[in-house]
C-alpha positions as CSV (number, residue, x, y, z in Angstrom):
1,M,1.8,-78.3,-82.7
2,S,0.2,-78.9,-79.4
3,G,3.4,-77.5,-77.7
4,I,2.9,-74.2,-79.6
5,W,-0.6,-73.9,-78.3
6,V,0.6,-74.5,-74.7
7,H,3.2,-71.7,-75.0
8,L,0.6,-69.3,-76.4
9,S,-1.8,-70.0,-73.5
10,L,0.9,-69.3,-71.0
11,I,1.8,-66.0,-72.7
12,F,-1.9,-65.0,-72.7
13,I,-2.3,-65.8,-69.0
14,S,0.8,-63.8,-68.0
15,V,-0.4,-60.7,-70.0
16,S,-4.0,-60.8,-68.8
17,G,-3.0,-61.2,-65.1
18,P,-1.5,-57.7,-64.6
19,L,-4.3,-56.2,-66.6
20,S,-6.9,-57.6,-64.3
21,K,-4.9,-56.5,-61.2
22,G,-4.7,-52.9,-62.6
23,E,-8.4,-52.9,-63.2
24,N,-9.1,-54.0,-59.7
25,A,-6.9,-51.3,-58.3
26,H,-8.7,-48.7,-60.4
27,M,-12.0,-49.9,-59.0
28,A,-10.7,-49.9,-55.4
29,G,-9.5,-46.3,-56.0
30,I,-13.0,-45.2,-57.1
31,N,-14.6,-46.9,-54.1
32,S,-12.1,-45.2,-51.8
33,E,-12.8,-41.8,-53.2
34,G,-16.5,-42.5,-52.8
35,L,-16.0,-43.6,-49.2
36,K,-14.1,-40.4,-48.4
37,L,-16.8,-38.3,-50.0
38,N,-19.5,-40.1,-48.0
39,I,-17.5,-39.6,-44.7
40,T,-17.0,-35.9,-45.4
41,E,-20.7,-35.5,-46.1
42,A,-21.5,-37.4,-43.0
43,N,-19.4,-35.2,-40.7
44,S,-20.5,-31.8,-42.0
45,C,-23.8,-30.0,-41.4
46,Q,-25.2,-26.8,-42.9
47,E,-24.9,-23.6,-40.9
48,G,-27.3,-23.5,-38.0
49,L,-27.7,-27.3,-37.7
50,Y,-25.8,-29.6,-35.4
51,R,-24.7,-33.2,-35.7
52,E,-26.6,-35.7,-33.7
53,H,-25.5,-39.3,-34.5
54,Q,-26.1,-39.7,-38.3
55,F,-28.5,-36.6,-38.7
56,C,-28.1,-32.9,-38.9
57,C,-30.7,-31.4,-36.5
58,Q,-32.3,-28.0,-36.0
59,P,-31.7,-26.3,-32.5
60,C,-34.4,-26.0,-29.9
61,P,-35.9,-22.4,-29.7
62,P,-35.6,-20.1,-26.7
63,G,-37.8,-21.3,-23.8
64,K,-37.3,-25.0,-24.5
65,R,-34.7,-27.7,-24.1
66,K,-33.9,-30.8,-26.1
67,N,-35.6,-34.0,-24.9
68,G,-34.9,-36.3,-27.9
69,D,-32.9,-36.4,-31.2
70,C,-34.3,-35.6,-34.6
71,K,-35.1,-38.5,-36.9
72,R,-33.9,-37.2,-40.2
73,D,-31.6,-34.5,-41.7
74,G,-32.8,-30.9,-41.2
75,D,-35.6,-32.0,-38.8
76,T,-36.3,-30.5,-35.3
77,P,-35.5,-32.6,-32.3
78,E,-38.0,-33.3,-29.6
79,C,-38.0,-30.0,-27.5
80,V,-39.9,-29.5,-24.2
81,L,-40.7,-26.3,-22.3
82,C,-38.5,-25.0,-19.5
83,S,-40.1,-24.9,-16.0
84,E,-41.9,-21.5,-15.9
85,G,-40.5,-19.2,-13.2
86,N,-37.6,-21.6,-12.4
87,E,-35.7,-22.1,-15.6
88,Y,-35.1,-20.3,-18.9
89,T,-33.2,-20.3,-22.2
90,D,-32.9,-17.0,-24.1
91,K,-31.2,-18.3,-27.2
92,S,-31.6,-21.2,-29.7
93,H,-29.5,-24.1,-28.4
94,H,-28.8,-27.8,-28.6
95,S,-28.6,-28.5,-24.8
96,D,-30.8,-30.9,-22.9
97,K,-30.9,-28.5,-19.9
98,C,-32.4,-25.1,-19.2
99,I,-30.6,-22.4,-17.1
100,R,-31.8,-21.7,-13.6
101,C,-33.4,-18.4,-12.9
102,S,-31.4,-15.9,-10.7
103,I,-32.6,-15.0,-7.2
104,C,-32.8,-11.4,-5.9
105,D,-31.4,-11.7,-2.4
106,E,-33.2,-9.3,0.0
107,E,-30.4,-9.6,2.5
108,H,-28.2,-7.9,0.0
109,G,-30.6,-5.1,-0.6
110,L,-32.1,-6.5,-3.9
111,E,-35.6,-7.0,-5.1
112,V,-37.3,-8.3,-8.2
113,E,-37.9,-5.8,-11.0
114,Q,-39.0,-8.4,-13.7
115,N,-39.9,-12.0,-12.9
116,C,-38.1,-14.8,-14.6
117,T,-39.9,-16.3,-17.7
118,R,-39.0,-19.2,-20.0
119,T,-37.1,-16.9,-22.3
120,R,-35.7,-14.3,-19.9
121,N,-33.8,-14.4,-16.6
122,T,-34.9,-12.6,-13.5
123,K,-34.0,-8.8,-13.5
124,C,-33.1,-7.5,-10.0
125,R,-32.8,-3.9,-8.7
126,C,-31.9,-2.2,-5.4
127,K,-34.6,-1.9,-2.8
128,S,-35.8,1.5,-1.7
129,N,-33.1,3.5,0.2
130,F,-30.4,1.2,-1.3
131,F,-27.9,1.8,-4.1
132,C,-25.3,0.0,-6.2
133,N,-22.6,1.7,-8.3
134,S,-20.9,-1.4,-9.7
135,S,-21.8,-3.5,-12.7
136,P,-23.0,-6.3,-12.6
137,C,-24.6,-5.5,-9.3
138,E,-24.3,-8.4,-6.8
139,H,-25.4,-6.5,-3.7
140,C,-26.7,-3.0,-2.8
141,N,-25.6,-0.7,0.0
142,P,-27.9,1.3,2.2
143,C,-28.2,5.0,1.4
144,T,-26.5,7.5,3.7
145,T,-28.9,9.5,6.0
146,C,-28.1,13.2,6.0
147,E,-28.2,15.3,9.2
148,H,-27.8,18.7,7.8
149,G,-29.7,18.6,4.5
150,I,-29.4,16.8,1.1
151,I,-27.5,18.0,-2.0
152,E,-28.4,15.0,-4.2
153,K,-30.9,12.3,-3.3
154,C,-30.0,8.7,-3.3
155,T,-30.6,6.8,-6.6
156,P,-30.4,3.1,-7.4
157,T,-26.9,3.8,-8.8
158,S,-25.5,6.5,-6.5
159,N,-25.4,7.3,-2.8
160,T,-26.9,10.4,-1.1
161,K,-24.8,13.6,-1.2
162,C,-25.1,15.4,2.1
163,K,-24.6,19.1,3.0
164,G,-23.4,18.2,6.4
165,S,-20.4,16.3,5.3
166,R,-19.0,19.2,3.3
167,S,-20.1,21.8,5.9
168,H,-18.5,19.7,8.6
169,A,-15.2,19.6,6.6
170,N,-15.4,23.4,6.0
171,S,-15.9,23.9,9.8
172,L,-12.9,21.7,10.5
173,W,-10.7,23.8,8.1
174,A,-12.0,27.0,9.6
175,L,-11.2,25.7,13.1
176,L,-7.7,24.6,11.9
177,I,-7.0,28.0,10.4
178,L,-7.9,29.6,13.7
179,L,-5.8,27.2,15.7
180,I,-2.6,27.5,13.7
181,P,-1.8,31.1,14.9
182,I,-2.7,30.1,18.5
183,V,-0.4,27.0,18.3
184,L,2.4,29.1,16.9
185,I,2.1,31.7,19.7
186,I,2.2,29.0,22.3
187,Y,5.2,27.4,20.6
188,K,7.0,30.7,20.6
189,V,6.2,31.3,24.3
190,V,7.4,27.9,25.3
191,K,10.6,28.3,23.3
192,S,11.2,31.7,24.8
193,R,10.8,30.4,28.3
194,E,13.2,27.5,27.6
195,R,15.7,30.0,26.1
196,N,15.3,32.2,29.2
197,K,15.9,29.2,31.5
198,K,19.1,28.4,29.6
199,N,20.1,32.1,29.7
200,D,19.7,31.9,33.5
201,Y,22.7,29.6,33.6
202,C,24.7,32.1,31.6
203,N,23.7,34.9,34.0
204,S,23.5,32.9,37.2
205,A,24.4,35.0,40.2
206,A,25.0,34.3,43.8
207,S,25.2,36.9,46.6
208,N,28.2,37.1,48.8
209,D,28.3,38.5,52.3
210,E,28.4,42.1,51.0
211,G,25.3,41.4,48.6
212,R,27.4,41.8,45.4
213,Q,26.4,39.5,42.5
214,L,28.7,37.0,40.8
215,N,28.2,37.0,37.0
216,L,29.2,33.7,35.3
217,T,28.9,34.9,31.7
218,D,32.6,35.3,31.1
219,V,34.0,33.0,33.7
220,D,37.2,31.2,32.9
221,L,36.3,27.6,32.2
222,G,39.9,26.4,31.8
223,K,40.4,25.1,35.3
224,Y,36.9,23.5,35.4
225,I,37.3,21.4,32.2
226,P,38.4,18.2,34.1
227,S,35.4,18.5,36.4
228,I,33.0,19.2,33.6
229,A,34.4,16.3,31.6
230,E,33.7,14.0,34.5
231,Q,30.0,14.9,34.3
232,M,29.7,14.3,30.6
233,R,29.7,11.1,28.5
234,I,32.1,10.8,25.6
235,T,29.2,10.8,23.2
236,E,27.9,14.1,24.7
237,V,31.3,15.7,24.5
238,K,31.8,14.6,20.8
239,E,28.3,15.9,19.9
240,F,28.9,19.2,21.7
241,V,32.3,20.0,20.1
242,R,31.1,18.8,16.7
243,K,28.0,21.2,16.8
244,N,30.3,24.0,17.9
245,G,32.7,24.0,15.0
246,M,35.3,21.4,15.7
247,E,36.3,19.5,12.5
248,E,35.8,15.8,12.3
249,A,39.5,15.3,11.5
250,K,40.5,17.0,14.7
251,I,38.1,14.9,16.7
252,D,39.5,11.8,15.2
253,D,43.1,12.9,15.9
254,I,42.3,13.5,19.6
255,M,40.5,10.2,19.9
256,H,43.4,8.2,18.3
257,D,46.0,10.0,20.5
258,N,44.2,8.7,23.6
259,V,42.7,5.4,22.3
260,H,42.2,3.6,25.7
261,E,41.7,6.7,27.9
262,T,38.2,7.9,27.6
263,A,38.6,10.4,30.4
264,E,41.5,12.0,28.7
265,Q,39.7,12.1,25.4
266,K,36.9,14.1,26.9
267,V,39.3,16.5,28.6
268,Q,41.3,17.1,25.4
269,L,38.2,17.6,23.3
270,L,36.8,20.2,25.7
271,R,40.2,21.9,26.0
272,N,40.7,22.1,22.3
273,W,37.2,23.6,21.9
274,Y,37.8,26.1,24.7
275,Q,41.0,27.3,23.1
276,S,39.3,27.8,19.8
277,H,36.2,29.5,21.2
278,G,37.9,31.7,23.8
279,K,36.8,32.8,27.2
280,K,34.0,35.2,26.2
281,N,30.6,33.5,26.4
282,A,32.1,30.1,26.6
283,Y,30.1,29.3,29.7
284,C,26.9,30.3,27.9
285,T,27.7,28.3,24.8
286,L,28.4,25.2,26.9
287,T,25.4,25.3,29.2
288,K,22.9,26.2,26.4
289,S,24.0,23.0,24.5
290,L,23.6,20.6,27.4
291,P,20.5,19.0,29.0
292,K,19.0,20.9,32.0
293,A,20.2,18.5,34.7
294,L,23.8,18.5,33.3
295,A,23.9,22.2,32.9
296,E,22.8,22.6,36.6
297,K,25.6,20.3,37.8
298,I,28.2,22.4,35.9
299,C,26.7,25.6,37.3
300,D,26.9,24.2,40.8
301,I,30.6,23.2,40.3
302,V,31.5,26.7,39.0
303,M,29.4,28.5,41.6
304,K,30.8,26.6,44.6
305,D,34.4,27.3,43.4
306,I,33.7,31.0,42.9
307,T,31.9,31.2,46.3
308,N,34.8,29.5,48.0
309,E,37.3,31.8,46.4
310,R,35.3,34.8,47.5
311,E,35.1,33.5,51.1
312,N,38.8,32.8,51.2
313,A,39.5,36.3,49.8
314,N,37.3,37.9,52.5
315,L,39.0,35.9,55.3
316,Q,42.4,36.9,54.0
317,N,41.3,40.6,53.9
318,E,40.0,40.4,57.5
319,N,43.2,38.8,58.7
320,E,45.3,41.5,57.1
321,N,43.1,44.2,58.7
322,L,43.6,42.6,62.1
323,V,47.3,42.6,61.7
């Protein structure tokens, strides 16, 4: 009988053990939920309040700064006044510092319009005869002084508008309009003189013993081409024939046919141009296209040869007359 009671006791203990554990777990869950609720409440404050340690505090009003924390929820902290004329706060805040007042720098053309108070910063403006057209204005520029009258006076936000500046510009335009025709006339005169100088080479004349003139306009350049080629660089010859109608392919052919003979390249290029151009006005075309110094050299070569021919012809005639 006693054995039965022992077995019943063991059964009762085994059943009651899990029940007590479940009950404890349930209580722990309740405490956990309560703890979470307390933490949530501790970390949140109503709108307009701020957390300071364990309390939700009111902000300090404009013109003051925080000097100590509040002692209970919803209470105002210890706030002290900002230094008058030196510091300010223009909004409700939780800071323990005030903002320093701005300084209106006279060296930058600024002056005080409104002094700094505990609740408002200094307001600056441009000094008299200064202006500023940017925002925010950090420095002001001196107003322009007009010499020929004012269109618009200088204001704190805009510079002076002067009559002189526009009048001066109009004067310059008028002067430029007058000068343009003069410059064009001078240009035409200079060009005409240069053209006449070049034409002098075409119509160069020398007097023989009988006072007759030698006209070089239609002189036969064929026998002078080697001498002319000696006076010119290959680049000058190529540029001349190219400007006077010789095709690039023809130039390349002549250059390749005489690859290592620059002198022959020059002669062949000039001969080919002369054959294409013809005798008439060839001398004029050549001398017009060359620099003055080079044209004079070619003129000398031709003139000396023609003069020698004339002299030889005259001597021969004299000898025939004597016989």
